[in-house]
N, C-alpha and C positions, 0 to 999 in steps of 0.2 A: 826585227824589234819583237814580234811574237814569240819567236823561239826564245830570246832572252827572259821574256815576260815568264813563260812556261817554267824556264829553269830556275828563276827567281821563286815562283810559285811552289814549285817541289821542294826547294831548299826549306822554304818557310814552312810548309806543311809539315815536314818531318822533323822539324826541330822542336825539342821539348818544350822551349818557352811559348811557341805558336799555340801548341796544342793545349797547354795550361792556361792560357788566357782566352785568345779568340774561340777556339774549338770547343772547349768545355763549357763555357758560358751559353753558346748558342746550343749546344747539346743538351744541357740540363734544361733550356726551356722548351725543348721539344719530348725529350723523352720523360715519362711519369712513371713514379714508383708503384702507382695503384694499377689496378686491373680495371680497364676502361672498356666500354661496348666497341671502340674503333680498333682494339687490339686485333681482332680476328680479321677486320678487314684488311689492314697493312699487313699483317702476316700472310693474307691470300694473295695480296699483290707483290710482296716480295717472292713468294714462292712461284709466281707466274712467270717470273724472268726467264728460267731455264725452259720451260715449255713453249712459251711464245717465240723465244729467239730461235729455237730450233723448227717449230713448227711451222713459222711463216716461209722461210727458204724451201723447206721440204716439201710444202704444199705447193709453192711456186714450181718446184722442179717436177713434181709429179703432174701439175696439169700441163706443163710444158711439154712432157713426155707424150701424154695423153693426146693433146691437141697439135702435137709436132711442131711446137711454137719455140723457134730458136732463142728468141728474145726474151721469153720468159725463162728458159733454160740457163741462159747466159745471165740473167738478173740474180736467179738463186745461187748461181755459182759465185757470183761476186758478193752476195751477203754471205754466203758461208766462208769465203775467203777473208772477208772483213772481221767476221767473228773469230776466225782463227789466228789472225794477226793480233786482235784487240786482246784474246786470250793469252797469247804468248807474251806480250809485251806487260799485261797486267800481272802474271804470274811471277814474271822475272823482277818487276818492281816490288812486289810483295815481300819476296825473300831477300831482295838487296837492302830495302829499307827496315823490314823487320819490327815494323810497328806494333805495339801489344795492343790488344782490343780495349775500348773505353770502359767497359764493364770490369775489366781486370785492373786497370790501373786506378779507377775511380768506384768505390764501392757503392754510392749513392746511384749509380748509373744501373738499371735494371735490365737485364738481358730479357728480351721476350722473342727471341729467334734464334737460329743456328747462327755460328760464327766460328770457325775453328782456325782458319789460316790467318797469317798475319793482317792487320787492319788497313794498311795503306797499299795501293789504293783501293776503292769498293769494287768488287768484281761484279757483283749484281748490277751495280750502276753502269759500268763500263759496258757489260754485255747488252742491257737495254738501251743505252745511248747508240751503240754501233748498229743496233738492229733498228733503231728509229731512223738514225741517219741514211743508213743504206736504203731504207723504204724512201725516204723524202727525196733522196736524190734520184731514184729509178723513177718513181712516180710522183713528181713534184706538183701535187694537188692539193689544197688545203683540206679536204675531206681525208687525206692521207697524213699529211704533216701535223695536223692538231691533233689527231687522235695518237699518233706514233709517240710525239713528244711529251703529251700529256701523261701518257702510260710510263715512258721512261723517267720523266720527273717525277712522278709520284713513288716509282719503285726507288729512286734516290733517296727520296723523303722517309719512306719506309724504313730504310736502313738506319736513319738517326732516331727515328721514332722508338724503333724496336731495340735501341741502345748498342747496336754492334759495330756503329762506324761514326767516326767524327765528321763534321761538315767538310774538312778538307779532304777527306777520304772520298767523300761523295762528288765534291766538285772536280778533283783530278780524275776520278773515275769516268766523269761526264766528258771530260776532254780528251781522254784517252780514246773512249769509245767512239765519239765523234770523228777524232782525228783518224783513227785506223779506217773507218769507213769511208771518209774523205779521199785517203791516200790509195785505198784499194780502189775506188771508183776511178779517180784519174789515171792510175795505172791500167786498169782495163780499157778506158776509153783510148788510151794512147796505143795499146796493144792492138785494139780492134781497128783503129785507123791504119796501123801499119800491115794488117793482114788484109785488109780490102783493098790498100794501095798495092800491095804486092800480087794480089790475084788479079787486079785490074790490068797490072804491067804484063801480065802473062800472054803470049801470043795465041 
């Protein structure tokens, strides 16, 4: 049922009728043609996506190596793997759907940030949600989950605020990022259990 719902969402989000009606109305209510004091804040949040998404697993891996902590190293590797899976899926979808950016289709939408590749789905959002979900699964504490998803959600909102993505781009990006992290986490758990069982069975 969830798979069917996601397919329906993808089809709707990529259709011209959907973008012209639902998407553009919401985007116009978020994006402003005026220069506002909040512009720099959302530009900063948007630009933080790449740095934070790579710095967190890199930092975990470095500390894991220094402290000889296998668990921390494994968590870093799983987070990197989730980012890799997410990036591959997002890139493939971008050029498969080849959706034009909103500021190109609608002249009243003001571009306030960089955005060159096809619009659907949002790569910044998918990367942020992949990172947030990986961290939340590895460290299921409120003081990890709340800041992680607050940051990821703000990244997604910033992409609409800055006029470079439709709401559906952001929504599907969040689903892809979260899903990539979930799948990678579950696969890692399964492989880890198999390796432990195999080592225990050895004479």
